[in-house]
C-alpha positions as CSV (number, residue, x, y, z in Angstrom):
1,Q,-10.3,-51.5,-31.6
2,V,-11.7,-48.7,-33.6
3,R,-9.3,-45.9,-34.4
4,L,-9.8,-42.6,-36.3
5,E,-6.7,-40.6,-36.9
6,E,-6.8,-37.1,-38.3
7,S,-3.9,-35.4,-40.0
8,G,-3.2,-32.4,-42.2
9,G,-4.0,-29.6,-39.9
10,G,-1.7,-26.6,-39.5
11,L,-1.4,-22.9,-40.1
12,V,-2.6,-21.4,-43.3
13,Q,-3.2,-17.8,-44.6
14,A,-6.7,-16.6,-45.3
15,G,-7.6,-17.5,-48.9
16,G,-5.3,-20.5,-48.9
17,S,-6.1,-24.2,-48.9
18,L,-5.5,-27.2,-46.7
19,R,-6.5,-30.9,-46.9
20,L,-7.4,-32.9,-43.8
21,S,-7.3,-36.7,-43.8
22,C,-8.9,-39.2,-41.5
23,A,-7.7,-42.8,-41.5
24,A,-10.1,-45.2,-40.0
25,S,-9.3,-48.7,-38.8
26,G,-11.1,-51.4,-36.9
27,L,-14.6,-50.3,-37.8
28,P,-17.0,-53.2,-37.2
29,G,-18.6,-53.3,-40.7
30,S,-18.3,-51.5,-44.0
31,N,-19.4,-48.3,-45.7
32,Y,-19.7,-46.2,-42.6
33,A,-20.7,-42.6,-42.9
34,M,-17.8,-40.3,-42.1
35,G,-18.2,-36.8,-40.9
36,W,-16.1,-33.8,-40.0
37,F,-16.9,-31.5,-37.1
38,R,-15.1,-28.6,-35.6
39,R,-14.9,-26.7,-32.4
40,A,-13.7,-23.2,-32.4
41,P,-12.3,-21.5,-29.2
42,G,-15.2,-20.6,-27.0
43,K,-17.8,-22.1,-29.3
44,E,-19.8,-25.3,-29.4
45,R,-18.8,-28.2,-31.7
46,E,-20.4,-27.8,-35.1
47,F,-21.0,-30.0,-38.1
48,V,-18.9,-29.3,-41.2
49,A,-19.4,-32.1,-43.7
50,A,-20.3,-35.8,-44.1
51,I,-20.2,-38.5,-46.7
52,R,-21.7,-41.9,-47.2
53,W,-23.3,-42.5,-50.6
54,T,-24.0,-38.8,-50.8
55,T,-22.5,-35.7,-49.2
56,M,-23.8,-33.0,-47.0
57,Y,-22.3,-29.7,-45.9
58,A,-22.8,-26.9,-43.4
59,D,-23.9,-23.7,-45.1
60,S,-20.8,-22.0,-43.8
61,V,-18.5,-24.2,-45.8
62,K,-20.6,-25.1,-48.9
63,G,-18.8,-24.2,-52.1
64,R,-15.4,-23.9,-50.3
65,F,-14.9,-27.4,-48.7
66,T,-15.2,-30.8,-50.3
67,I,-15.4,-34.1,-48.5
68,S,-14.4,-37.3,-50.2
69,R,-13.1,-40.8,-49.4
70,D,-10.9,-43.4,-50.9
71,N,-12.3,-46.5,-52.7
72,A,-11.6,-48.7,-49.8
73,K,-13.7,-46.3,-47.7
74,T,-11.1,-46.3,-44.9
75,T,-9.9,-42.8,-45.4
76,A,-11.9,-39.6,-45.6
77,Y,-10.6,-36.2,-46.7
78,L,-11.7,-32.7,-46.3
79,Q,-10.4,-30.3,-48.9
80,M,-10.6,-26.8,-47.5
81,N,-10.3,-24.0,-50.0
82,T,-10.6,-20.2,-49.7
83,V,-10.3,-20.5,-45.9
84,V,-11.2,-17.6,-43.7
85,P,-10.1,-16.9,-40.1
86,E,-13.5,-18.1,-38.9
87,D,-12.5,-21.6,-40.0
88,T,-9.9,-21.7,-37.2
89,A,-10.9,-24.7,-35.0
90,L,-10.0,-28.1,-33.9
91,Y,-11.3,-30.4,-36.6
92,Y,-12.6,-33.9,-35.6
93,C,-13.3,-36.9,-37.8
94,A,-16.2,-39.2,-36.8
95,A,-17.8,-42.4,-38.1
96,G,-21.3,-43.6,-37.8
97,E,-23.9,-45.8,-39.4
98,R,-25.8,-43.0,-41.2
99,I,-24.9,-39.7,-42.7
100,A,-26.1,-36.9,-40.4
101,S,-25.2,-33.4,-39.2
102,W,-26.0,-34.3,-35.6
103,A,-22.9,-35.4,-33.6
104,G,-25.0,-37.9,-31.6
105,D,-25.4,-40.1,-34.8
106,Y,-21.7,-40.8,-34.8
107,N,-20.3,-43.6,-32.7
108,Y,-16.6,-43.1,-33.1
109,W,-14.4,-40.0,-32.9
110,G,-10.8,-39.0,-33.5
111,Q,-8.7,-36.8,-31.3
112,G,-8.8,-33.9,-33.7
113,T,-6.3,-31.8,-35.7
114,Q,-5.9,-28.1,-35.3
115,V,-6.5,-25.7,-38.2
116,T,-5.4,-22.1,-37.7
117,V,-6.2,-19.5,-40.4
118,S,-4.3,-16.2,-40.2
119,S,-5.7,-13.0,-41.6
């Protein structure tokens, strides 16, 4: 059974930092692409960042967020720096066979972790 479990969310002040983690287990294969998406209140889910052999970022987080993964490729991280209130959202981890910004390319999803940025 595939499981993606996010952690690390919480309340942070604007300008602060937070690191999200996504622990993956049961993936049928190796070297999956892993991505982060978010859904803010009243908005559509949007792409944040993804990693496989390379990385890709949404323009809104480029230069502030960094995605990485451990050597075993079972845990992905999202280092969030210089956060702003607009980063407030439920952050989801996803795994798929190719790196992409489209949610439909990801087969497996976590339940999400809430990030709230206070001004």
